[in-house]
C-alpha positions in Angstrom: 70.1 -55.9 -82.8 73.1 -55.7 -80.5 75.4 -52.6 -80.7 79.1 -52.4 -79.0 80.9 -49.2 -78.9 84.7 -50.2 -78.5 86.6 -47.3 -76.9 90.5 -47.3 -77.2 91.6 -45.4 -74.4 93.0 -41.8 -74.3 96.6 -41.0 -74.3 98.5 -42.7 -71.4 101.6 -42.1 -69.6 104.4 -44.2 -71.2 106.7 -43.5 -68.5 104.6 -45.9 -66.3 105.6 -49.2 -67.3 103.0 -50.9 -65.3 100.6 -51.8 -67.8 97.7 -52.4 -65.3 98.2 -49.3 -63.5 99.2 -47.0 -66.5 97.3 -43.7 -66.0 95.9 -41.2 -68.7 98.0 -38.0 -69.4 96.5 -34.7 -68.6 95.6 -34.6 -72.7 94.2 -38.0 -72.1 91.9 -37.0 -69.3 91.0 -34.0 -71.4 90.3 -36.1 -74.5 88.0 -38.5 -72.4 85.6 -35.8 -72.4 85.1 -36.3 -76.2 84.2 -39.7 -75.4 81.5 -38.7 -73.1 80.2 -36.0 -75.9 80.2 -38.7 -78.5 78.4 -41.3 -76.4 76.0 -39.0 -74.7 73.0 -39.7 -77.2 73.8 -43.3 -77.8 71.4 -44.5 -75.0 74.1 -47.0 -73.8 72.7 -49.7 -71.6 75.7 -51.2 -70.1 79.5 -50.4 -69.6 82.5 -52.9 -69.5 86.1 -52.5 -69.5 89.5 -53.9 -69.6 90.6 -54.1 -66.0 93.6 -51.7 -66.9 93.2 -47.9 -65.5 93.5 -46.0 -68.7 90.6 -47.9 -70.1 88.5 -47.5 -67.5 89.3 -43.9 -66.9 88.7 -43.1 -70.7 85.1 -44.2 -70.2 84.7 -43.3 -66.5 83.4 -39.7 -67.3 80.8 -40.9 -69.5 79.7 -43.9 -67.1 79.4 -41.4 -64.3 77.3 -38.7 -66.1 75.1 -41.8 -67.7 74.5 -43.4 -64.1 76.2 -46.4 -65.4 78.4 -49.0 -63.3 81.7 -50.0 -65.3 81.9 -54.1 -65.2 85.3 -55.1 -65.6 85.9 -58.0 -68.2 89.5 -59.3 -67.7 89.3 -60.8 -71.3 89.1 -57.3 -73.1 92.8 -56.6 -71.6 95.7 -55.7 -73.9 98.1 -58.2 -75.0 100.8 -59.1 -73.0 104.1 -58.3 -74.6 106.7 -59.8 -72.4 107.8 -59.3 -68.8 110.3 -56.6 -69.9 109.6 -53.2 -71.3 110.2 -53.5 -75.1 112.3 -50.4 -76.6 111.9 -51.2 -80.4 107.9 -51.9 -79.9 107.6 -51.0 -83.7 109.3 -53.8 -85.1 107.8 -56.1 -82.5 104.3 -54.7 -83.6 105.2 -55.6 -87.2 106.4 -58.9 -86.6 103.0 -59.9 -84.7 100.8 -58.5 -87.6 103.1 -60.5 -90.1 103.0 -63.5 -88.2 99.7 -63.9 -85.7 101.5 -66.9 -83.7 105.0 -64.7 -83.1 105.4 -63.9 -79.4 108.2 -63.1 -77.1 108.9 -65.6 -74.3 106.7 -64.3 -71.8 104.0 -62.7 -74.0 100.9 -63.4 -76.1 100.6 -63.9 -79.9 98.0 -61.9 -81.5 96.0 -64.9 -82.2 95.6 -65.7 -78.3 94.7 -61.9 -77.8 92.3 -62.1 -80.6 90.7 -65.4 -79.4 90.6 -64.2 -75.8 88.8 -61.0 -76.7 86.2 -62.7 -79.3 85.4 -65.0 -76.4 84.5 -62.2 -74.1 82.5 -60.3 -77.0 80.6 -63.4 -77.5 79.7 -63.7 -74.2 78.5 -60.2 -74.1 76.5 -60.7 -77.2 74.9 -63.8 -75.6 74.3 -62.3 -72.1 73.1 -58.6 -73.6 71.3 -59.4 -76.8 69.6 -56.6 -78.3 71.2 -54.0 -76.0 73.7 -51.0 -76.5 77.2 -51.8 -75.1 80.2 -49.6 -74.4 83.6 -51.4 -73.9 86.9 -49.6 -72.9 89.6 -51.3 -74.5 93.1 -51.0 -76.2 94.5 -50.5 -79.6 95.8 -53.9 -80.2 93.1 -55.8 -78.7 90.3 -53.6 -80.7 92.3 -54.2 -83.8 92.3 -58.0 -83.4 88.7 -57.8 -82.9 88.1 -55.8 -86.4 90.6 -58.2 -88.0 88.4 -61.4 -87.0 85.4 -59.7 -88.6 87.3 -58.2 -91.6 90.5 -60.0 -92.7 91.5 -57.0 -94.7 92.4 -55.3 -91.4 96.0 -55.7 -90.8 99.3 -54.0 -90.0 99.0 -51.0 -92.4 95.5 -50.4 -90.9 97.2 -50.9 -87.2 99.7 -48.2 -88.2 97.2 -45.8 -89.1 95.5 -45.8 -86.0 98.4 -46.4 -83.5 98.5 -42.9 -82.4 94.7 -42.4 -82.5 93.8 -42.1 -78.7 90.6 -42.3 -78.1 89.3 -43.9 -80.8 85.7 -45.5 -81.1 84.5 -48.4 -83.2 81.0 -49.2 -83.4 80.0 -53.1 -84.3 76.4 -53.9 -85.3 75.3 -57.4 -84.7 72.3 -59.3 -86.1 72.2 -62.2 -83.4 75.9 -63.5 -83.5 76.5 -61.8 -87.0 78.4 -58.7 -87.3 76.7 -56.7 -90.0 78.6 -53.6 -89.8 81.9 -52.1 -88.5 82.1 -48.2 -88.1 85.1 -46.4 -86.8 85.0 -42.9 -85.5 87.8 -40.4 -85.2 86.5 -38.3 -82.3 89.0 -35.4 -83.5 87.4 -35.1 -86.8 83.7 -35.1 -85.7 
């Protein structure tokens, strides 16, 4: 059995429009300690993250306290929206969830994001079979992974979790088959 804990990043500074370098807010840094508390007894074998600073920093405290190096997996990055900042992000998100092939001129479709993230997950499952893994990730990327295994997860579910940061979802695999998906709201534990 392989267990993967995907950790959606904590609150980030949306005044910083640089997706790669966007840092956590003070609240986000404080809330990342909830991730450390939650994961502290999970016996994680290895840590991965998206290359984005907010995802790395959300699991950094846990990794440091557990003596784990954070390995960067570029394919766990968040979707590319466009080369320009999108003001009406809610409408854009809804359009993407209604049509997995919708994208702006310089962005990615949710299908592309899902394929990239599932390919990265499959590599982890093949290389770290029977391990417990933590992955620092993002809301849309994680939502497309859930959707891959549970087609009932759609726009309404995404809307419910869009403000939930950090958020952890445990996936349990028997070989390559996902046998359980368990979300955890750290603010309710």
